[in-house]
N, CA, C and O atoms as CSV, one atom per row, in Angstrom:
chain,resi,resn,atom,element,x,y,z
A,1,MET,N,N,0.855,-1.153,0.026
A,1,MET,CA,C,0.007,0.006,-0.002
A,1,MET,C,C,0.923,1.251,-0.022
A,1,MET,O,O,1.949,1.278,0.657
A,2,VAL,N,N,0.559,2.230,-0.770
A,2,VAL,CA,C,1.293,3.509,-0.845
A,2,VAL,C,C,0.414,4.564,-0.183
A,2,VAL,O,O,-0.768,4.717,-0.494
A,3,ILE,N,N,1.054,5.297,0.757
A,3,ILE,CA,C,0.338,6.361,1.516
A,3,ILE,C,C,1.116,7.608,1.304
A,3,ILE,O,O,2.338,7.599,1.452
A,4,VAL,N,N,0.439,8.725,0.951
A,4,VAL,CA,C,1.070,10.081,0.802
A,4,VAL,C,C,0.349,11.006,1.779
A,4,VAL,O,O,-0.881,11.054,1.797
A,5,VAL,N,N,1.088,11.721,2.567
A,5,VAL,CA,C,0.492,12.741,3.483
A,5,VAL,C,C,1.196,14.055,3.255
A,5,VAL,O,O,2.319,14.108,2.752
A,6,HIS,N,N,0.502,15.129,3.640
A,6,HIS,CA,C,1.098,16.457,3.562
A,6,HIS,C,C,0.567,17.183,4.750
A,6,HIS,O,O,-0.484,16.856,5.303
A,7,GLY,N,N,1.344,18.211,5.141
A,7,GLY,CA,C,1.083,18.972,6.382
A,7,GLY,C,C,0.199,20.136,6.273
A,7,GLY,O,O,0.304,21.039,7.103
A,8,GLY,N,N,-0.713,20.202,5.269
A,8,GLY,CA,C,-1.549,21.320,5.135
A,8,GLY,C,C,-1.194,22.300,4.110
A,8,GLY,O,O,-0.122,22.196,3.514
A,9,ALA,N,N,-1.989,23.210,3.872
A,9,ALA,CA,C,-1.757,24.323,2.822
A,9,ALA,C,C,-1.599,25.652,3.553
A,9,ALA,O,O,-1.897,25.754,4.743
A,10,GLY,N,N,-1.139,26.646,2.849
A,10,GLY,CA,C,-1.103,27.985,3.352
A,10,GLY,C,C,0.222,28.438,3.983
A,10,GLY,O,O,0.291,29.460,4.664
A,11,VAL,N,N,1.253,27.653,3.736
A,11,VAL,CA,C,2.601,28.005,4.254
A,11,VAL,C,C,3.331,28.750,3.191
A,11,VAL,O,O,3.274,28.402,2.011
A,12,ARG,N,N,4.035,29.805,3.619
A,12,ARG,CA,C,4.855,30.509,2.676
A,12,ARG,C,C,5.925,29.616,2.034
A,12,ARG,O,O,6.421,28.694,2.682
A,13,ARG,N,N,6.291,29.879,0.753
A,13,ARG,CA,C,7.206,29.037,0.109
A,13,ARG,C,C,8.601,28.904,0.732
A,13,ARG,O,O,9.278,27.885,0.595
A,14,ASP,N,N,9.021,30.037,1.460
A,14,ASP,CA,C,10.300,29.959,2.034
A,14,ASP,C,C,10.334,29.232,3.389
A,14,ASP,O,O,11.395,29.055,3.987
A,15,ASP,N,N,9.155,28.818,3.853
A,15,ASP,CA,C,9.102,28.050,5.123
A,15,ASP,C,C,9.402,26.606,4.817
A,15,ASP,O,O,8.864,26.022,3.876
A,16,LYS,N,N,10.274,26.038,5.632
A,16,LYS,CA,C,10.608,24.595,5.516
A,16,LYS,C,C,9.993,23.925,6.712
A,16,LYS,O,O,9.962,24.486,7.808
A,17,PRO,N,N,9.497,22.707,6.498
A,17,PRO,CA,C,9.002,21.977,7.673
A,17,PRO,C,C,10.069,21.715,8.700
A,17,PRO,O,O,11.191,21.336,8.361
A,18,GLY,N,N,9.727,21.915,9.957
A,18,GLY,CA,C,10.679,21.688,11.054
A,18,GLY,C,C,10.697,20.224,11.462
A,18,GLY,O,O,9.985,19.392,10.900
A,19,GLU,N,N,11.491,19.944,12.408
A,19,GLU,CA,C,11.577,18.495,12.920
A,19,GLU,C,C,10.224,18.044,13.521
A,19,GLU,O,O,9.830,16.893,13.337
A,20,GLN,N,N,9.500,18.953,14.246
A,20,GLN,CA,C,8.272,18.536,14.852
A,20,GLN,C,C,7.248,18.225,13.745
A,20,GLN,O,O,6.511,17.248,13.875
A,21,GLN,N,N,7.176,18.984,12.709
A,21,GLN,CA,C,6.212,18.702,11.651
A,21,GLN,C,C,6.607,17.403,10.909
A,21,GLN,O,O,5.742,16.594,10.572
A,22,LEU,N,N,7.906,17.213,10.662
A,22,LEU,CA,C,8.246,15.943,9.972
A,22,LEU,C,C,7.976,14.764,10.840
A,22,LEU,O,O,7.596,13.711,10.326
A,23,ALA,N,N,8.158,14.880,12.181
A,23,ALA,CA,C,7.876,13.746,13.057
A,23,ALA,C,C,6.369,13.459,13.019
A,23,ALA,O,O,5.989,12.289,13.021
A,24,VAL,N,N,5.541,14.422,12.986
A,24,VAL,CA,C,4.022,14.132,12.900
A,24,VAL,C,C,3.730,13.469,11.548
A,24,VAL,O,O,2.906,12.555,11.513
A,25,LEU,N,N,4.340,13.861,10.461
A,25,LEU,CA,C,4.132,13.283,9.205
A,25,LEU,C,C,4.532,11.807,9.181
A,25,LEU,O,O,3.862,10.959,8.593
A,26,GLU,N,N,5.669,11.541,9.858
A,26,GLU,CA,C,6.106,10.143,9.945
A,26,GLU,C,C,5.180,9.300,10.780
A,26,GLU,O,O,4.911,8.145,10.450
A,27,ARG,N,N,4.667,9.896,11.911
A,27,ARG,CA,C,3.688,9.150,12.767
A,27,ARG,C,C,2.429,8.854,11.956
A,27,ARG,O,O,1.849,7.773,12.057
A,28,ALA,N,N,2.018,9.833,11.154
A,28,ALA,CA,C,0.760,9.627,10.390
A,28,ALA,C,C,1.010,8.496,9.301
A,28,ALA,O,O,0.092,7.722,9.032
A,29,LEU,N,N,2.146,8.401,8.721
A,29,LEU,CA,C,2.452,7.327,7.756
A,29,LEU,C,C,2.457,5.983,8.484
A,29,LEU,O,O,1.856,5.013,8.022
A,30,GLU,N,N,3.141,5.938,9.627
A,30,GLU,CA,C,3.143,4.709,10.391
A,30,GLU,C,C,1.800,4.224,10.776
A,30,GLU,O,O,1.499,3.034,10.682
A,31,ALA,N,N,0.969,5.155,11.219
A,31,ALA,CA,C,-0.428,4.817,11.618
A,31,ALA,C,C,-1.159,4.222,10.446
A,31,ALA,O,O,-1.801,3.178,10.557
A,32,GLY,N,N,-1.053,4.919,9.281
A,32,GLY,CA,C,-1.700,4.366,8.065
A,32,GLY,C,C,-1.230,3.061,7.646
A,32,GLY,O,O,-2.042,2.212,7.277
A,33,HIS,N,N,0.059,2.824,7.672
A,33,HIS,CA,C,0.582,1.491,7.266
A,33,HIS,C,C,0.279,0.403,8.193
A,33,HIS,O,O,0.404,-0.758,7.805
A,34,ALA,N,N,-0.131,0.684,9.451
A,34,ALA,CA,C,-0.512,-0.328,10.411
A,34,ALA,C,C,-1.884,-0.901,10.097
A,34,ALA,O,O,-2.241,-1.945,10.644
A,35,GLU,N,N,-2.630,-0.290,9.281
A,35,GLU,CA,C,-3.999,-0.731,8.933
A,35,GLU,C,C,-4.059,-1.685,7.748
A,35,GLU,O,O,-3.131,-1.749,6.942
A,36,LYS,N,N,-5.172,-2.435,7.649
A,36,LYS,CA,C,-5.294,-3.447,6.607
A,36,LYS,C,C,-5.975,-2.913,5.332
A,36,LYS,O,O,-5.666,-3.342,4.221
A,37,THR,N,N,-6.913,-1.961,5.526
A,37,THR,CA,C,-7.620,-1.468,4.310
A,37,THR,C,C,-7.252,-0.060,4.018
A,37,THR,O,O,-6.790,0.652,4.910
A,38,ALA,N,N,-7.436,0.375,2.809
A,38,ALA,CA,C,-7.080,1.749,2.383
A,38,ALA,C,C,-7.934,2.726,3.184
A,38,ALA,O,O,-7.418,3.742,3.651
A,39,LEU,N,N,-9.159,2.461,3.348
A,39,LEU,CA,C,-10.064,3.458,4.062
A,39,LEU,C,C,-9.556,3.561,5.531
A,39,LEU,O,O,-9.465,4.672,6.054
A,40,ASP,N,N,-9.233,2.465,6.186
A,40,ASP,CA,C,-8.796,2.519,7.511
A,40,ASP,C,C,-7.460,3.229,7.604
A,40,ASP,O,O,-7.212,3.966,8.558
A,41,ALA,N,N,-6.606,3.017,6.633
A,41,ALA,CA,C,-5.319,3.680,6.571
A,41,ALA,C,C,-5.445,5.223,6.473
A,41,ALA,O,O,-4.715,5.966,7.130
A,42,VAL,N,N,-6.369,5.659,5.653
A,42,VAL,CA,C,-6.602,7.098,5.524
A,42,VAL,C,C,-7.107,7.678,6.848
A,42,VAL,O,O,-6.633,8.717,7.306
A,43,VAL,N,N,-8.048,7.008,7.436
A,43,VAL,CA,C,-8.600,7.488,8.727
A,43,VAL,C,C,-7.514,7.547,9.765
A,43,VAL,O,O,-7.416,8.555,10.464
A,44,ALA,N,N,-6.688,6.527,9.911
A,44,ALA,CA,C,-5.626,6.480,10.921
A,44,ALA,C,C,-4.643,7.581,10.704
A,44,ALA,O,O,-4.230,8.229,11.665
A,45,ALA,N,N,-4.238,7.827,9.446
A,45,ALA,CA,C,-3.285,8.925,9.143
A,45,ALA,C,C,-3.877,10.283,9.470
A,45,ALA,O,O,-3.209,11.149,10.035
A,46,LEU,N,N,-5.186,10.462,9.093
A,46,LEU,CA,C,-5.807,11.728,9.337
A,46,LEU,C,C,-5.981,12.020,10.792
A,46,LEU,O,O,-5.856,13.177,11.193
A,47,VAL,N,N,-6.258,11.052,11.595
A,47,VAL,CA,C,-6.433,11.284,13.064
A,47,VAL,C,C,-5.099,11.833,13.607
A,47,VAL,O,O,-5.115,12.788,14.384
A,48,VAL,N,N,-3.969,11.269,13.226
A,48,VAL,CA,C,-2.720,11.761,13.706
A,48,VAL,C,C,-2.467,13.169,13.203
A,48,VAL,O,O,-2.014,14.011,13.978
A,49,LEU,N,N,-2.744,13.469,11.915
A,49,LEU,CA,C,-2.547,14.907,11.442
A,49,LEU,C,C,-3.490,15.881,12.125
A,49,LEU,O,O,-3.070,16.958,12.547
A,50,GLU,N,N,-4.713,15.528,12.235
A,50,GLU,CA,C,-5.663,16.514,12.774
A,50,GLU,C,C,-5.529,16.674,14.300
A,50,GLU,O,O,-6.002,17.667,14.851
A,51,ASP,N,N,-4.911,15.740,14.968
A,51,ASP,CA,C,-4.654,15.884,16.432
A,51,ASP,C,C,-3.436,16.718,16.752
A,51,ASP,O,O,-3.191,17.062,17.908
A,52,SER,N,N,-2.674,17.042,15.726
A,52,SER,CA,C,-1.372,17.740,15.941
A,52,SER,C,C,-1.532,19.273,15.740
A,52,SER,O,O,-2.046,19.724,14.716
A,53,PRO,N,N,-1.087,20.038,16.722
A,53,PRO,CA,C,-1.071,21.525,16.528
A,53,PRO,C,C,0.000,21.995,15.571
A,53,PRO,O,O,-0.038,23.151,15.151
A,54,GLN,N,N,0.954,21.159,15.206
A,54,GLN,CA,C,2.066,21.450,14.321
A,54,GLN,C,C,1.610,21.368,12.837
A,54,GLN,O,O,2.323,21.867,11.966
A,55,ILE,N,N,0.488,20.776,12.542
A,55,ILE,CA,C,0.047,20.591,11.185
A,55,ILE,C,C,-1.140,21.469,10.872
A,55,ILE,O,O,-2.016,21.652,11.718
A,56,ASN,N,N,-1.186,22.023,9.654
A,56,ASN,CA,C,-2.307,22.914,9.268
A,56,ASN,C,C,-3.509,22.051,8.944
A,56,ASN,O,O,-3.891,21.918,7.781
A,57,ALA,N,N,-4.099,21.471,9.961
A,57,ALA,CA,C,-5.280,20.689,9.840
A,57,ALA,C,C,-5.870,20.452,11.247
A,57,ALA,O,O,-5.109,20.357,12.209
A,58,GLY,N,N,-7.131,20.360,11.381
A,58,GLY,CA,C,-7.707,20.077,12.751
A,58,GLY,C,C,-7.203,21.059,13.760
A,58,GLY,O,O,-7.411,22.261,13.590
A,59,ARG,N,N,-6.544,20.610,14.812
A,59,ARG,CA,C,-6.154,21.503,15.919
A,59,ARG,C,C,-5.148,22.543,15.474
A,59,ARG,O,O,-5.054,23.590,16.115
A,60,GLY,N,N,-4.388,22.313,14.410
A,60,GLY,CA,C,-3.435,23.310,13.923
A,60,GLY,C,C,-3.873,24.146,12.807
A,60,GLY,O,O,-3.050,24.779,12.145
A,61,THR,N,N,-5.152,24.182,12.561
A,61,THR,CA,C,-5.658,24.921,11.431
A,61,THR,C,C,-5.305,26.449,11.462
A,61,THR,O,O,-5.387,27.095,12.507
A,62,SER,N,N,-4.924,26.975,10.319
A,62,SER,CA,C,-4.585,28.373,10.212
A,62,SER,C,C,-5.857,29.203,10.050
A,62,SER,O,O,-6.885,28.718,9.576
A,63,TYR,N,N,-5.756,30.459,10.455
A,63,TYR,CA,C,-6.921,31.346,10.250
A,63,TYR,C,C,-6.911,31.936,8.851
A,63,TYR,O,O,-5.859,32.105,8.234
A,64,ASN,N,N,-8.122,32.250,8.359
A,64,ASN,CA,C,-8.254,32.742,7.012
A,64,ASN,C,C,-8.016,34.313,7.094
A,64,ASN,O,O,-7.853,34.863,8.184
A,65,PRO,N,N,-8.003,34.961,5.974
A,65,PRO,CA,C,-7.702,36.432,5.962
A,65,PRO,C,C,-8.599,37.262,6.783
A,65,PRO,O,O,-8.248,38.376,7.173
A,66,ASP,N,N,-9.862,36.700,7.083
A,66,ASP,CA,C,-10.844,37.405,7.903
A,66,ASP,C,C,-10.653,37.114,9.394
A,66,ASP,O,O,-11.464,37.553,10.209
A,67,GLY,N,N,-9.627,36.403,9.755
A,67,GLY,CA,C,-9.321,36.042,11.153
A,67,GLY,C,C,-10.209,34.922,11.690
A,67,GLY,O,O,-10.333,34.762,12.904
A,68,GLU,N,N,-10.838,34.133,10.784
A,68,GLU,CA,C,-11.711,33.113,11.176
A,68,GLU,C,C,-11.031,31.731,11.074
A,68,GLU,O,O,-10.195,31.536,10.192
A,69,ASN,N,N,-11.348,30.829,11.898
A,69,ASN,CA,C,-10.802,29.478,11.832
A,69,ASN,C,C,-11.815,28.653,11.002
A,69,ASN,O,O,-12.884,28.263,11.471
A,70,GLN,N,N,-11.408,28.416,9.745
A,70,GLN,CA,C,-12.330,27.793,8.830
A,70,GLN,C,C,-11.796,26.429,8.366
A,70,GLN,O,O,-10.702,26.315,7.814
A,71,MET,N,N,-12.628,25.394,8.619
A,71,MET,CA,C,-12.187,24.057,8.260
A,71,MET,C,C,-13.256,23.292,7.513
A,71,MET,O,O,-14.441,23.565,7.705
A,72,ASP,N,N,-12.897,22.376,6.698
A,72,ASP,CA,C,-13.767,21.404,6.103
A,72,ASP,C,C,-12.960,20.188,5.611
A,72,ASP,O,O,-11.769,20.280,5.313
A,73,SER,N,N,-13.624,19.112,5.544
A,73,SER,CA,C,-12.994,17.912,5.053
A,73,SER,C,C,-14.012,16.963,4.536
A,73,SER,O,O,-15.202,17.066,4.833
A,74,ALA,N,N,-13.527,16.017,3.742
A,74,ALA,CA,C,-14.386,15.056,3.139
A,74,ALA,C,C,-13.529,13.782,2.784
A,74,ALA,O,O,-12.316,13.866,2.595
A,75,MET,N,N,-14.162,12.706,2.711
A,75,MET,CA,C,-13.496,11.472,2.287
A,75,MET,C,C,-14.390,10.762,1.316
A,75,MET,O,O,-15.600,10.673,1.527
A,76,MET,N,N,-13.817,10.260,0.264
A,76,MET,CA,C,-14.648,9.569,-0.773
A,76,MET,C,C,-14.154,8.158,-0.989
A,76,MET,O,O,-12.950,7.913,-1.071
A,77,ASP,N,N,-15.062,7.258,-1.078
A,77,ASP,CA,C,-14.704,5.900,-1.453
A,77,ASP,C,C,-14.759,5.766,-2.958
A,77,ASP,O,O,-15.820,5.889,-3.571
A,78,GLY,N,N,-13.585,5.508,-3.553
A,78,GLY,CA,C,-13.522,5.522,-4.966
A,78,GLY,C,C,-14.345,4.402,-5.684
A,78,GLY,O,O,-14.756,4.525,-6.838
A,79,ALA,N,N,-14.547,3.317,-4.915
A,79,ALA,CA,C,-15.368,2.242,-5.540
A,79,ALA,C,C,-16.828,2.577,-5.661
A,79,ALA,O,O,-17.492,2.183,-6.620
A,80,THR,N,N,-17.320,3.296,-4.698
A,80,THR,CA,C,-18.782,3.608,-4.710
A,80,THR,C,C,-19.087,5.048,-4.951
A,80,THR,O,O,-20.242,5.422,-5.152
A,81,LEU,N,N,-18.014,5.906,-4.933
A,81,LEU,CA,C,-18.111,7.326,-5.103
A,81,LEU,C,C,-18.970,7.967,-3.956
A,81,LEU,O,O,-19.483,9.076,-4.107
A,82,ARG,N,N,-19.105,7.265,-2.855
A,82,ARG,CA,C,-19.812,7.824,-1.714
A,82,ARG,C,C,-18.859,8.713,-0.907
A,82,ARG,O,O,-17.721,8.336,-0.629
A,83,ALA,N,N,-19.343,9.881,-0.545
A,83,ALA,CA,C,-18.471,10.824,0.185
A,83,ALA,C,C,-18.987,10.998,1.572
A,83,ALA,O,O,-18.406,11.748,2.357
């Protein structure tokens, strides 16, 4: 199984991920690889990412230009196209 994770959007180009962010990404990959199905792997990786204040998702979400904390997410099953 191949898993790809990223630490969120909205970071300036000159910012490089720090050791804490890279450690969270590694934990997310490990959590995903521990699962048997693709759907369970995605959920496990996302739980790690969204629980981390170092990642621009969930607890670490950035504020939009209006100063609001705005989040949304979705998951789709490719076989059934159910979201």
